[in-house]
TIDOLUM-811527 format. One record per residue: x, y, z of N, C-alpha, C in turn; residue number from 1. Coordinates in steps of 0.02 Angstrom, whole numbers, plus 32768, in hexadecimal, padded with zeros to 4 digits. Example, Ala and Ser with C-alpha at 12.3 -4.5 7.8 and 13.67 -1.06 7.14 Angstrom:
# TIDOLUM-811527
- nx_ny_nz_cax_cay_caz_cx_cy_cz_k
- 8294_7EE4_8186_8267_7F1F_8186_8294_7F5B_8186_1
- 8282_7F90_8162_82AC_7FCB_8165_8285_8002_818A_2
END
This chain:
# TIDOLUM-811527
- nx_ny_nz_cax_cay_caz_cx_cy_cz_k
- 10E7_BB78_41A2_10B8_BB5A_41D2_10B2_BB0F_41C5_1
- 10B2_BAE4_41FA_10AD_BA9C_41F1_106F_BA88_41CA_2
- 1075_BA51_41A5_103F_BA3A_4179_0FFD_BA32_419E_3
- 0FFD_BA12_41D8_0FBF_BA04_41FB_0F9D_BA45_4211_4
- 0FC5_BA77_4225_0FA7_BAB6_4239_0F86_BAD9_41FE_5
- 0FA4_BAD5_41C4_0F85_BAF3_4189_0F44_BAD0_4179_6
- 0F43_BA8D_4180_0F08_BA67_416C_0ECE_BA73_419B_7
- 0EDC_BA78_41DD_0EA7_BA7D_420D_0E92_BAC4_421B_8
- 0EB6_BAF5_4203_0EA7_BB3A_4214_0E7B_BB5B_41DF_9
- 0E4C_BB83_41F7_0E28_BBB1_41CB_0E42_BBF8_41D6_10
- 0E6B_BC00_4209_0E8B_BC40_4217_0ECE_BC2F_4238_11
- 0EF8_BC61_423E_0F3A_BC55_425A_0F33_BC3F_42A3_12
- 0F51_BC07_42B4_0F4D_BBED_42F7_0F7F_BC0F_4325_13
- 0F70_BC14_4366_0F9E_BC36_4395_0FDA_BC0A_43A6_14
- 1001_BBFA_4374_1039_BBCD_437D_107A_BBF2_438A_15
- 1079_BC34_4387_10B5_BC5D_4389_10DB_BC56_43CB_16
- 10B8_BC42_4400_10DA_BC3D_4441_10FB_BBF9_444A_17
- 10ED_BBC9_441C_110E_BB89_441F_1155_BB8F_4403_18
- 117A_BB58_4409_11BE_BB59_43EE_11CB_BB18_43C9_19
- 11F2_BB1C_4395_1204_BAE1_436F_122E_BAB3_439A_20
- 121C_BA73_4399_1240_BA43_43C2_1230_B9FC_43AA_21
- 125E_B9CD_43B5_124E_B987_43A5_121A_B96C_43D5_22
- 11F8_B937_43C2_11C6_B919_43ED_11E6_B905_442F_23
- 11CE_B920_4467_11ED_B910_44A8_11DA_B8CA_44BF_24
- 1202_B8B1_44EF_11F0_B873_4510_11B2_B87F_453B_25
- 119E_B84C_4561_1163_B851_458C_1165_B892_45B5_26
- 112D_B8B5_45B6_1126_B8F3_45DC_10FE_B8E5_461B_27
- 111C_B8F0_4655_10F7_B8E7_4693_10BB_B916_4694_28
- 1080_B8FE_46A9_1044_B927_46A2_1040_B961_46D3_29
- 101C_B994_46BF_1007_B9C9_46ED_0FCF_B9AC_4718_30
- 0FD5_B9B2_4759_0FA6_B993_4787_0F7D_B9C9_47AC_31
- 0F40_B9B7_47BD_0F13_B9E6_47DE_0F16_B9DF_482A_32
- 0F17_BA17_484C_0F13_BA17_4895_0ECA_BA15_48AA_33
- 0EBD_B9F0_48E0_0E79_B9EF_48FC_0E6D_BA2E_4925_34
- 0E30_BA48_491D_0E1E_BA85_4942_0DD2_BA83_494E_35
- 0DBC_BA9F_4986_0D75_BAA0_4996_0D4F_BAD5_496E_36
- 0D6E_BB0E_4964_0D4D_BB46_4944_0D67_BB51_48FD_37
- 0D3A_BB66_48D2_0D4D_BB75_488C_0D75_BBB6_488B_38
- 0DAE_BBB7_4869_0DD5_BBF5_4865_0DAF_BC2B_483F_39
- 0DB9_BC68_4853_0D94_BCA0_4837_0DC2_BCCB_480C_40
- 0DA5_BCEB_47D9_0DCB_BD19_47B0_0DC6_BD08_4766_41
- 0DCE_BD3B_473C_0DC7_BD32_46F5_0E00_BD0A_46D6_42
- 0E36_BD00_46FB_0E6E_BCD9_46E0_0E61_BC8E_46E3_43
- 0E29_BC79_4700_0E18_BC32_4706_0DE3_BC1E_46D4_44
- 0DEB_BBE3_46B7_0DB6_BBC3_4690_0DA8_BB7F_46B0_45
- 0D6F_BB62_469E_0D58_BB26_46C2_0D43_BAF0_4691_46
- 0D55_BAB2_46A1_0D43_BA78_4678_0D1F_BA45_46A4_47
- 0CFA_BA18_4684_0CDB_B9E1_46A8_0D12_B9B1_46BF_48
- 0D0D_B999_46FD_0D3C_B967_4716_0D23_B921_4703_49
- 0D4F_B8F9_46E6_0D3D_B8B6_46D1_0D54_B883_4705_50
- 0D34_B849_4704_0D43_B814_4733_0D5D_B7D8_470B_51
- 0D9E_B7DC_46F7_0DBA_B7A8_46CC_0E04_B7A2_46D4_52
- 0E26_B78E_469E_0E6E_B785_469E_0E8E_B7BD_4675_53
- 0EBC_B7E1_4693_0EE2_B815_4672_0F15_B7F4_4643_54
- 0F15_B80A_4603_0F42_B7EC_45D2_0F61_B823_45A6_55
- 0FA2_B81B_459A_0FC5_B845_456A_0FC5_B821_4527_56
- 0FA8_B840_44F4_0FA4_B822_44B2_0FDD_B83E_4487_57
- 1007_B812_446F_1042_B825_4447_1039_B80A_4400_58
- 1039_B836_43D0_1030_B824_438A_1072_B832_4366_59
- 108B_B7FE_4344_10CA_B806_4320_10C7_B7DF_42DF_60
- 10BC_B803_42A8_10BC_B7E6_4265_108C_B7AA_4260_61
- 104E_B7B6_4277_101A_B783_4271_1017_B752_42AA_62
- 1048_B752_42D6_1048_B726_4310_1031_B74C_434E_63
- 1004_B72D_4375_0FE9_B74C_43B1_1000_B723_43EE_64
- 1018_B746_4421_102A_B728_4460_1003_B74C_4497_65
- 0FE3_B726_44C3_0FBD_B742_44FB_0FE2_B731_453C_66
- 0FF7_B765_4560_101F_B75D_459C_0FF9_B777_45D9_67
- 0FFD_B752_4610_0FDF_B769_464E_1008_B7A1_466D_68
- 0FEF_B7BC_46A2_1013_B7F3_46C4_1056_B7DC_46E0_69
- 105F_B79A_46E7_109F_B77F_46FF_10C7_B760_46C6_70
- 10B6_B770_4688_10DC_B75B_464D_10D6_B710_4640_71
- 109B_B6F3_464F_108E_B6AE_463C_106B_B6AE_45F8_72
- 107E_B680_45CD_1061_B67C_458A_1020_B653_458D_73
- 0FE8_B676_4585_0FA6_B656_4587_0F83_B658_4543_74
- 0FAA_B65C_450E_0F8D_B662_44CB_0F5F_B627_44BB_75
- 0F75_B5EB_44CA_0F4D_B5B0_44BA_0F0D_B5AD_44E3_76
- 0F0F_B5C7_451F_0ED3_B5C5_454A_0E9D_B5F4_4531_77
- 0EB2_B628_450C_0E82_B659_44F2_0E89_B65D_44A6_78
- 0E82_B624_4485_0E8E_B620_443D_0E5B_B64A_4416_79
- 0E1D_B64E_442E_0DEB_B676_440A_0DFE_B6C0_440A_80
- 0E17_B6D8_4442_0E2D_B71E_4447_0E69_B729_4419_81
- 0E99_B6FA_441B_0ED4_B701_43F0_0EC0_B704_43A6_82
- 0E90_B6DA_4393_0E7A_B6DA_434D_0E5B_B71D_4339_83
- 0E34_B73A_4365_0E16_B77B_4357_0E4B_B7B1_434F_84
- 0E80_B7AD_4377_0EB5_B7DF_4372_0EDD_B7D9_4332_85
- 0EE3_B79C_4318_0F08_B793_42D8_0EE4_B7B6_429F_86
- 0EA3_B7C2_42A7_0E7C_B7E3_4272_0E88_B82E_426E_87
- 0EA9_B84B_42A1_0EB8_B892_429F_0EEC_B8A0_4269_88
- 0EE3_B8D7_4246_0F0F_B8E7_420E_0F4C_B90E_4227_89
- 0F75_B8ED_4250_0FB2_B90B_426A_0FEA_B8D7_4264_90
- 1027_B8EF_4260_1061_B8C3_425D_107C_B8B5_42A3_91
- 1086_B8EC_42CA_10A0_B8E4_430E_1077_B912_433C_92
- 1065_B8F7_4376_103E_B91E_43A7_1041_B8FB_43EA_93
- 1038_B922_441F_102F_B908_4463_0FF2_B929_4481_94
- 0FC0_B901_4491_0F82_B919_44B0_0F7F_B902_44F8_95
- 0F5E_B929_4521_0F51_B916_4567_0F06_B90F_456E_96
- 0EF0_B8D9_458E_0EA8_B8CF_4594_0E97_B897_45C4_97
- 0E59_B881_45C2_0E41_B84E_45F0_0E11_B81F_45CD_98
- 0E1A_B7DE_45D8_0DEC_B7AB_45BE_0DB6_B79F_45F1_99
- 0D78_B79F_45DB_0D3F_B795_4608_0D0D_B766_45E8_100
- 0CE1_B74B_4612_0CA3_B72E_45FB_0C6D_B762_4609_101
- 0C4D_B779_45D4_0C1E_B7B0_45DA_0BD6_B799_45CF_102
- 0BA9_B7B0_45FA_0B62_B7A1_45F2_0B41_B7D6_45C6_103
- 0B04_B7C9_45B2_0AE0_B7F8_4587_0AD5_B83B_45A9_104
- 0AD0_B83C_45EB_0AC5_B87B_460F_0B06_B8A2_461B_105
- 0B3F_B888_4602_0B7E_B8AB_4609_0BA7_B897_4646_106
- 0B8B_B86F_4673_0BB1_B858_46AC_0BE2_B822_4698_107
- 0C16_B81A_46C0_0C49_B7E8_46B2_0C50_B7BB_46EF_108
- 0C68_B77D_46E4_0C6D_B74C_471A_0CAF_B728_4718_109
- 0CD8_B733_474B_0D18_B711_474E_0D0F_B6C6_4758_110
- 0CE0_B6B2_4783_0CD5_B66B_4790_0CBF_B646_4751_111
- 0C96_B666_4727_0C81_B646_46E8_0CBB_B644_46B7_112
- 0CE7_B676_46B8_0D21_B675_468D_0D4F_B63A_469F_113
- 0D59_B630_46E0_0D82_B5F8_46F7_0D62_B5B6_46E3_114
- 0D20_B5B1_46EA_0CFD_B573_46D8_0D04_B565_468D_115
- 0CFE_B599_4663_0D04_B58F_461B_0D4B_B57B_4608_116
- 0D7D_B596_462B_0DC2_B583_461E_0DCD_B539_462E_117
- 0DB2_B523_4666_0DBA_B4DD_4679_0D96_B4AF_4649_118
- 0D5D_B4C6_462F_0D37_B49D_4600_0D53_B4A0_45B9_119
- 0D81_B4CF_45AD_0D9E_B4D6_456A_0D70_B4F6_4538_120
- 0D40_B51D_4551_0D11_B540_4525_0D20_B58B_4526_121
- 0D26_B5A9_44EC_0D37_B5F0_44E9_0D04_B61B_44C5_122
- 0CC9_B5FF_44B8_0C98_B624_4490_0C7E_B663_44B0_123
- 0C80_B667_44F2_0C66_B6A2_4514_0C9C_B6D5_4526_124
- 0CDB_B6C6_4517_0D11_B6F1_452D_0D1B_B72D_44FF_125
- 0D25_B766_451E_0D2E_B7A6_44F9_0D6C_B7C9_4515_126
- 0D94_B7E6_44E9_0DCE_B80D_44FD_0DBD_B857_44F7_127
- 0DBB_B87A_4530_0DB1_B8C2_4531_0DF5_B8E4_4532_128
- 0E07_B905_44FC_0E47_B92A_44F8_0E3C_B970_4514_129
- 0E65_B984_4545_0E5E_B9C7_4562_0E9C_B9F2_455C_130
- 0ED1_B9D6_453D_0F0D_BA00_4535_0F36_B9E5_44FA_131
- 0F5E_BA11_44DD_0F8A_B9FF_44A6_0FCF_BA19_44B6_132
- 1000_B9EC_44BB_1043_B9FE_44D1_1075_BA04_4499_133
- 1066_B9E4_4461_1096_B9E3_4429_106F_B9D6_43E9_134
- 1084_B9F8_43B3_1063_B9ED_4373_1093_B9FE_4339_135
- 10A0_B9CC_430F_10C5_B9D5_42D1_1105_B9FE_42D8_136
- 1130_B9E8_4307_1170_BA08_430F_1170_BA45_433C_137
- 1137_BA55_435A_1132_BA90_4385_1120_BA7A_43CC_138
- 114A_BA8D_43FD_113C_BA80_4443_110F_BAB9_445D_139
- 10D2_BAA6_4471_10A0_BAD8_4485_109D_BAE4_44D0_140
- 10C7_BAC3_44F7_10C1_BAC8_4540_10CB_BB0E_455A_141
- 10EF_BB37_4536_10FA_BB7C_454C_10C0_BBAB_453F_142
- 1090_BB94_4517_1056_BBBE_4507_1024_BBBE_4540_143
- 0FFA_BBF1_4543_0FC5_BBF3_4575_0F92_BBBC_4567_144
- 0F70_BBA6_459C_0F3E_BB71_4596_0F0C_BB7E_455E_145
- 0EEF_BBBA_455D_0EBB_BBC8_452B_0ED7_BBC7_44E5_146
- 0F17_BBD7_44DC_0F35_BBD4_449A_0F40_BB8B_4485_147
- 0F57_BB62_44B4_0F60_BB1B_44A5_0F1D_BAFB_4493_148
- 0EEA_BB0D_44B8_0EA8_BAEE_44AB_0E89_BB08_446B_149
- 0E9B_BB45_4457_0E83_BB5E_4417_0E9D_BB34_43DD_150
- 0EDE_BB22_43E1_0EFC_BAF7_43AE_0EDC_BAB1_43B2_151
- 0ED4_BA97_43EF_0EB6_BA55_43F7_0E70_BA51_43DA_152
- 0E48_BA85_43E5_0E03_BA85_43CC_0E03_BA81_4380_153
- 0E31_BAA2_435F_0E34_BAA0_4316_0E4C_BA5C_42FD_154
- 0E7B_BA3E_4321_0E92_B9FB_430E_0E5A_B9C8_4313_155
- 0E2F_B9D1_4347_0DF9_B9A1_4353_0DB7_B9B5_4332_156
- 0DB8_B9EA_430C_0D7A_BA03_42EE_0D57_B9CB_42C7_157
- 0D16_B9C3_42D6_0CEE_B991_42B4_0CF1_B94D_42D5_158
- 0D1C_B944_4307_0D23_B903_4329_0CF5_B901_4365_159
- 0CB4_B8FB_435A_0C84_B8FA_4390_0C60_B8B7_4395_160
- 0C7B_B886_4374_0C5E_B843_4379_0C97_B812_4383_161
- 0C86_B7D3_438D_0CBA_B7A2_4399_0CD9_B7A9_43DD_162
- 0D19_B79B_43E2_0D39_B799_4424_0D61_B7D7_4434_163
- 0D5A_B80D_440E_0D83_B848_4418_0D58_B886_4420_164
- 0D66_B8AD_4455_0D3F_B8EA_4464_0D6F_B922_4477_165
- 0D57_B960_4470_0D7A_B99B_4489_0D5A_B9B0_44CB_166
- 0D82_B9B9_44FE_0D69_B9CF_453F_0D64_BA1B_4540_167
- 0D27_BA33_453E_0D1B_BA7B_453D_0D2E_BA9B_4580_168
- 0D42_BADA_457C_0D4C_BB01_45B9_0D1D_BB3D_45B8_169
- 0D0D_BB57_45F3_0CDB_BB8B_45F8_0CF5_BBC4_4623_170
- 0CF3_BC01_4608_0D06_BC3D_462D_0CC7_BC59_464E_171
- 0CB0_BC37_4682_0C71_BC48_46A3_0C7E_BC4D_46EE_172
- 0C49_BC5D_4713_0C4D_BC5E_475C_0C5A_BC17_4776_173
- 0C94_BC0D_4795_0CA8_BBCB_47AB_0C79_BBAA_47DC_174
- 0C65_BBCC_4813_0C38_BBAD_4843_0BF5_BB98_4823_175
- 0BDB_BBC0_47F5_0B9D_BBAD_47D4_0BA7_BB6F_47A8_176
- 0BE0_BB6B_4787_0BED_BB30_475E_0BF3_BAF2_4789_177
- 0C14_BAF8_47C3_0C19_BABF_47F1_0BD4_BAA9_4808_178
- 0BAA_BAD9_4819_0B65_BAC8_4830_0B40_BAA2_47FA_179
- 0B46_BAB8_47BB_0B24_BA97_4784_0B41_BA51_4779_180
- 0B83_BA4B_477D_0BA3_BA09_4774_0B8A_B9D8_47A8_181
- 0B85_B9EE_47E6_0B6D_B9C2_481C_0B23_B9B3_4813_182
- 0AFD_B9E4_47FD_0AB5_B9DA_47F1_0AA9_B9A5_47BC_183
- 0AD4_B9A3_4789_0ACD_B972_4753_0AEE_B92F_4762_184
- 0B09_B927_479E_0B27_B8E8_47B1_0B6D_B8DD_4796_185
- 0B90_B913_4783_0BD4_B90D_4769_0C06_B908_47A1_186
- 0C44_B8F7_4790_0C79_B8EC_47C1_0C8E_B92D_47E3_187
- 0C8D_B965_47BF_0CA3_B9A5_47D9_0CC0_B9CE_47A0_188
- 0CED_B9FD_47B0_0D0B_BA26_477C_0D56_BA2C_4788_189
- 0D7A_BA3C_4753_0DC1_BA4E_4756_0DC7_BA97_4742_190
- 0DE3_BAC0_476E_0DEE_BB06_475E_0E37_BB0F_474A_191
- 0E43_BB32_4713_0E86_BB39_46F8_0E96_BB82_46E9_192
- 0ED5_BB94_46F5_0EEA_BBD7_46E3_0EEF_BBDD_4697_193
- 0EC8_BC0A_467B_0EC5_BC10_4632_0F06_BC2A_4614_194
- 0F2D_BC4E_463C_0F68_BC71_4622_0FA9_BC4C_462F_195
- 0FA6_BC10_464C_0FE4_BBEE_4661_0FFC_BBBB_462E_196
- 103F_BBB1_462B_105A_BB7B_4601_104C_BB38_4620_197
- 105D_BB03_45FC_1055_BABF_4617_1092_BAAE_4640_198
- 1087_BAA2_4681_10BF_BA93_46AE_10B1_BA50_46D1_199
- 10E0_BA23_46CC_10D8_B9E1_46EB_10D6_B9E8_4737_200
- 10B1_B9BA_4757_10AD_B9BA_47A0_1071_B9E1_47B9_201
- 106F_B9E8_47FB_1036_BA08_481C_1048_BA50_482D_202
- 103E_BA7D_47FD_1056_BAC1_4802_1023_BAF2_481D_203
- 0FE4_BADF_4820_0FAE_BB0D_4834_0F8D_BB2E_47F8_204
- 0FA6_BB20_47BB_0F86_BB3C_477F_0F43_BB1A_4771_205
- 0F3B_BADC_4788_0EFD_BAB6_477F_0EE3_BAA5_47C5_206
- 0EA2_BAAE_47CF_0E82_BAA1_480F_0E46_BA73_4803_207
- 0E3F_BA3E_482C_0E04_BA13_4825_0DD6_BA1C_4861_208
- 0D95_BA22_4851_0D62_BA29_4884_0D2D_B9F5_4874_209
- 0D20_B9C8_48A2_0CF4_B990_4894_0CB1_B998_48B8_210
- 0C7E_B979_489B_0C3C_B979_48BA_0C38_B947_48F3_211
- 0C5D_B911_48EC_0C61_B8DE_4920_0CAA_B8D6_4932_212
- 0CB7_B8C0_496F_0CFB_B8B4_4984_0D13_B872_4966_213
- 0D42_B875_4939_0D5E_B83A_4919_0DAA_B841_4918_214
- 0DCC_B80E_4931_0E15_B811_4933_0E32_B7CB_492B_215
- 0E74_B7C9_4925_0E97_B789_4921_0EB6_B779_4965_216
- 0EB1_B739_4978_0ECD_B722_49B8_0EF3_B6E0_49AB_217
- 0F24_B6D3_49D6_0F4B_B697_49D2_0F28_B65E_49F7_218
- 0F27_B623_49DA_0F0A_B5E9_49FB_0F40_B5C7_4A25_219
- 0F36_B5C6_4A67_0F67_B5A9_4A94_0F52_B566_4AB1_220
- 0F16_B550_4A9F_0EFE_B510_4AB7_0EB6_B505_4AA2_221
- 0E9B_B4CB_4AB3_0E55_B4BD_4AA4_0E38_B48D_4AD7_222
- 0DF6_B48A_4AD9_0DD2_B459_4B01_0DAE_B42A_4AD1_223
- 0DAD_B3EB_4AE1_0D8A_B3BA_4AB7_0D3F_B3C6_4ABB_224
- 0D1D_B3B9_4A83_0CD5_B3BE_4A80_0CB6_B386_4AAA_225
- 0C80_B396_4ACD_0C5B_B363_4AF2_0C25_B343_4AC8_226
- 0C1A_B35C_4A8C_0BE4_B343_4A61_0BFD_B31F_4A23_227
- 0C40_B320_4A18_0C5B_B306_49DA_0CA2_B2ED_49E6_228
- 0CB2_B2B1_49D0_0CF4_B296_49D9_0D26_B2B7_49AA_229
- 0D63_B2BD_49C1_0D99_B2DB_499A_0D83_B31E_497C_230
- 0D6B_B349_49A8_0D54_B38B_4993_0D60_B3BD_49CB_231
- 0D69_B3FC_49B7_0D75_B432_49E7_0D32_B44B_4A02_232
- 0D30_B454_4A44_0CF4_B472_4A62_0CFD_B4BB_4A73_233
- 0D3B_B4CF_4A80_0D4C_B516_4A8E_0D96_B521_4A80_234
- 0DA7_B55E_4A70_0DED_B571_4A65_0E03_B5A0_4A9D_235
- 0E42_B599_4AB1_0E5F_B5C5_4AE3_0E8B_B5F8_4ABF_236
- 0E7C_B638_4ACA_0E98_B66C_4AA0_0ECB_B697_4AC5_237
- 0EF8_B6B5_4AA0_0F28_B6E3_4ABC_0F3B_B719_4A89_238
- 0F61_B749_4AA0_0F79_B77E_4A75_0FBB_B797_4A92_239
- 0FE9_B7A8_4A64_102A_B7BF_4A7A_1027_B808_4A92_240
- 1049_B813_4ACB_1050_B856_4AE6_1098_B85F_4AFC_241
- 10BC_B88B_4ADB_1103_B896_4AE9_112A_B855_4AE7_242
- 111A_B82C_4AB5_113F_B7EE_4AAA_112B_B7B4_4AD6_243
- 10F9_B7BD_4B01_10E2_B788_4B2D_109A_B776_4B1B_244
- 108B_B735_4B18_1048_B71F_4B05_101B_B722_4B42_245
- 0FE8_B74D_4B3E_0FB9_B757_4B74_0F7C_B72A_4B6A_246
- 0F63_B70F_4BA0_0F26_B6E6_4B9F_0EE9_B714_4B96_247
- 0EBD_B702_4B65_0E83_B72C_4B55_0E41_B708_4B5D_248
- 0E41_B6CB_4B78_0E03_B6A8_4B83_0DF3_B675_4B4E_249
- 0DB3_B65F_4B4D_0D9F_B629_4B21_0D6A_B63F_4AEE_250
- 0D69_B61B_4AB6_0D36_B625_4A83_0D14_B5E2_4A79_251
- 0CD3_B5DE_4A86_0CB0_B59E_4A84_0C77_B59B_4A52_252
- 0C70_B5CE_4A28_0C3C_B5CC_49F5_0C59_B5DF_49B1_253
- 0C31_B5D2_497D_0C46_B5E3_4939_0C61_B5A8_4912_254
- 0C61_B56B_4930_0C7A_B530_490D_0C40_B507_48F2_255
- 0C44_B4F4_48B3_0C19_B4BF_4899_0C38_B47C_48AC_256
- 0C15_B446_48A3_0C31_B404_48B2_0C70_B3F7_4888_257
- 0C6C_B40B_4849_0CA6_B402_481D_0CE2_B42B_4834_258
- 0CD5_B46B_4844_0D0B_B497_485A_0D2A_B47E_489B_259
- 0D00_B467_48CA_0D19_B44F_490A_0D47_B413_4900_260
- 0D36_B3E7_48D2_0D5F_B3AC_48C4_0DA0_B3C0_48A1_261
- 0D9C_B3EF_4872_0DD8_B405_484F_0E09_B428_487E_262
- 0DEF_B451_48AB_0E1A_B474_48DB_0E3D_B442_4909_263
- 0E19_B40E_491F_0E37_B3DB_4949_0E71_B3B8_4925_264
- 0E65_B3A7_48E6_0E99_B386_48BF_0ED5_B3B3_48B4_265
- 0EC9_B3F3_48A5_0EFF_B423_489A_0F28_B42D_48D9_266
- 0F08_B428_4913_0F29_B436_4952_0F57_B3FE_496A_267
- 0F4C_B3C1_4954_0F70_B388_4971_0FBD_B38E_496C_268
- 0FD9_B3A3_4934_1023_B3A8_4931_1040_B3DF_495D_269
- 1015_B40B_4977_102C_B444_499E_1026_B439_49E9_270
- 1011_B3FF_49FF_1006_B3F3_4A46_1047_B3F9_4A6E_271
- 1040_B414_4AAA_1078_B41C_4AD8_105F_B410_4B1F_272
- 108D_B407_4B4E_107B_B3F3_4B91_1067_B42D_4BBE_273
- 107E_B469_4BAF_1074_B4A2_4BDC_1052_B4DC_4BB7_274
- 1032_B509_4BDD_1013_B543_4BBD_1047_B570_4B9B_275
- 1036_B58D_4B62_1066_B5BA_4B40_1062_B602_4B59_276
- 1034_B60F_4B87_1027_B654_4B9D_1058_B66A_4BD3_277
- 1068_B6AB_4BD2_1093_B6C8_4C05_106F_B6CF_4C48_278
- 102C_B6D4_4C46_1005_B6DC_4C83_1004_B69C_4CAC_279
- 0FFD_B6A3_4CEE_0FF2_B66A_4D19_0FA7_B65B_4D1A_280
- 0F93_B622_4CFF_0F4B_B612_4CF9_0F32_B5EF_4D38_281
- 0EF4_B5FF_4D49_0ED6_B5DE_4D84_0EBC_B599_4D71_282
- 0EAA_B56F_4DA1_0E95_B52A_4D92_0E5A_B526_4D62_283
- 0E2B_B556_4D66_0DF1_B554_4D3A_0E06_B563_4CF2_284
- 0E34_B591_4CE9_0E4C_B5A2_4CA6_0E73_B569_4C87_285
- 0E91_B53E_4CB0_0EBA_B507_4C98_0E92_B4C7_4C8E_286
- 0E59_B4C1_4CAE_0E35_B482_4CB1_0E20_B46A_4C6B_287
- 0E35_B42D_4C5A_0E1F_B40C_4C1D_0E40_B424_4BDD_288
- 0E70_B452_4BE2_0E8D_B470_4BA6_0EC6_B444_4B8A_289
- 0EC5_B43A_4B4A_0EFD_B41D_4B26_0F27_B457_4B0B_290
- 0F64_B45E_4B23_0F8D_B498_4B10_0FAD_B48F_4ACC_291
- 0FB7_B4C7_4AA9_0FD3_B4C6_4A66_100C_B4F8_4A60_292
- 103A_B4E9_4A34_106B_B51C_4A21_1046_B556_4A01_293
- 1057_B594_4A12_102F_B5CD_49FA_1040_B5E1_49B2_294
- 1027_B5BA_4984_1036_B5C6_493D_0FF8_B5D5_4913_295
- 0FBE_B5C0_492A_0F80_B5CB_4904_0F61_B60E_4918_296
- 0F47_B632_48E5_0F26_B672_48F0_0EDD_B66C_48DA_297
- 0EB0_B682_4905_0E69_B67F_48F6_0E4B_B6C5_48F4_298
- 0E1C_B6CE_48C7_0DF5_B70C_48C6_0DB8_B702_48F3_299
- 0DAD_B730_4920_0D79_B72A_4953_0D50_B769_4955_300
- 0D0E_B761_4957_0CE1_B79A_4961_0CC9_B798_49AA_301
- 0CCA_B7D0_49CB_0CB8_B7D1_4A12_0C95_B813_4A23_302
- 0C71_B812_4A5A_0C4B_B84D_4A6E_0C75_B880_4A92_303
- 0CA1_B867_4ABF_0CC9_B895_4AE7_0CFF_B86C_4B0A_304
- 0D2C_B890_4B2D_0D5C_B871_4B5B_0D45_B87F_4BA2_305
- 0D4E_B84F_4BCE_0D3C_B858_4C14_0D70_B886_4C35_306
- 0D63_B897_4C74_0D93_B8C0_4C99_0DD6_B89E_4CA0_307
- 0DD6_B85C_4C9D_0E15_B836_4CA1_0E36_B82C_4C5D_308
- 0E18_B84A_4C29_0E35_B845_4BE7_0E25_B804_4BC3_309
- 0DEE_B7E2_4BD6_0DDB_B7A3_4BB7_0DA3_B7AD_4B85_310
- 0DA0_B782_4B53_0D6D_B786_4B20_0D27_B77A_4B3D_311
- 0CF8_B7A2_4B26_0CB3_B79B_4B3E_0C86_B78F_4B02_312
- 0C5B_B75A_4B06_0C2C_B749_4AD0_0C51_B744_4A8D_313
- 0C82_B717_4A8A_0CAD_B711_4A50_0C98_B6D6_4A24_314
- 0CA1_B6DD_49E2_0C91_B6A9_49B2_0CCA_B6A1_4981_315
- 0CDB_B663_4971_0D10_B653_4941_0CF7_B660_48FA_316
- 0D21_B682_48D2_0D0F_B691_488C_0D38_B669_485A_317
- 0D75_B656_486C_0D9F_B630_483E_0DE8_B638_484F_318
- 0E12_B60C_4834_0E5B_B611_483C_0E77_B645_480C_319
- 0EA8_B66B_4822_0ECA_B69B_47F7_0F0C_B67D_47E2_320
- 0F0C_B659_47AA_0F49_B63A_4792_0F7B_B66C_4776_321
- 0F64_B6AA_476B_0F8F_B6DD_474D_0FB2_B707_4782_322
- 0FA9_B6F8_47C2_0FC6_B721_47F6_0FED_B6F6_4828_323
- 1023_B711_4841_104C_B6EE_4872_1031_B6FD_48B8_324
- 1045_B6D3_48E8_102E_B6DC_492D_1044_B720_4949_325
- 1080_B736_4936_1099_B775_494F_1070_B7B0_4938_326
- 104A_B7A8_4902_1020_B7DE_48EA_0FE2_B7E7_4913_327
- 0FCF_B7B4_493B_0F97_B7BA_4969_0FB1_B7DC_49A8_328
- 0FB4_B81E_49A5_0FD6_B844_49D9_0FAC_B87F_49EE_329
- 0FB4_B895_4A2C_0F91_B8D1_4A44_0FA5_B90E_4A1C_330
- 0FDE_B90C_49FA_0FF6_B945_49D4_0FCF_B94E_4993_331
- 0FA8_B91B_497E_0F87_B91F_493E_0F48_B949_4942_332
END
């Protein structure tokens, strides 16, 4: 049995379903499908949904690398998290988790996480580990979720302070857990098949159910602020559908003065003469818009979509630097 497993175990760990293997290259993440209703059945367990950046933590002989879902190296951006991971008594491991800014009441805020990143402050950042893919020469992806998390819990035992946490799962009534999560102001829940291996992509093994409608949209243009020079007053949003960028309306709230100015500056190199959308826009939809190449992705909270498929009562939450424009798709 590998050294780290002997050290962290008080009983034999369910490692028998893993297989000996060298440390793999970047593993594309298992992604959650959006669904309105919580899946039912004893084969499902449920976790709190976080509002942060998904990161794969790779530990190799004392060195930690933090990779985004698109394999970008963000180790330096989350140095406090990386330092906490170096304290784990393992030689080689791959963890899956999410970095958040967490409040005392347990809620998380993506917009505050983005603000802390821009300010270069990491004191409030916490890494919630919810899966373990590899440990000390053993590839765990073939094991069931609950078996992988059993090993992860033992590896993280006693790590309840600092920047590292274990994301608990609950074998409870899913709809009731969602109700409680929404009552406490949380983002929602992630329902996962307890018996499934770790499979990259959107397989249906993981389901996300949110308390509020929050999604990623492509920025296709902006309107200048009428109250502030060189600042954004509204963003023009879109989403890909069958490879074509659809117009989804405007987002005109959620910007601080600082954010509005930063967005304007970020947008300038992306300016273009024509709309990037496949739809034919009417004069009102075009009026006053500065068009952009569709490369920026924004996280947006909204109440609903209109009958025409446009955003209703939408607010900007932050840029998603970890996601490509193509990922803002109706298929997600």
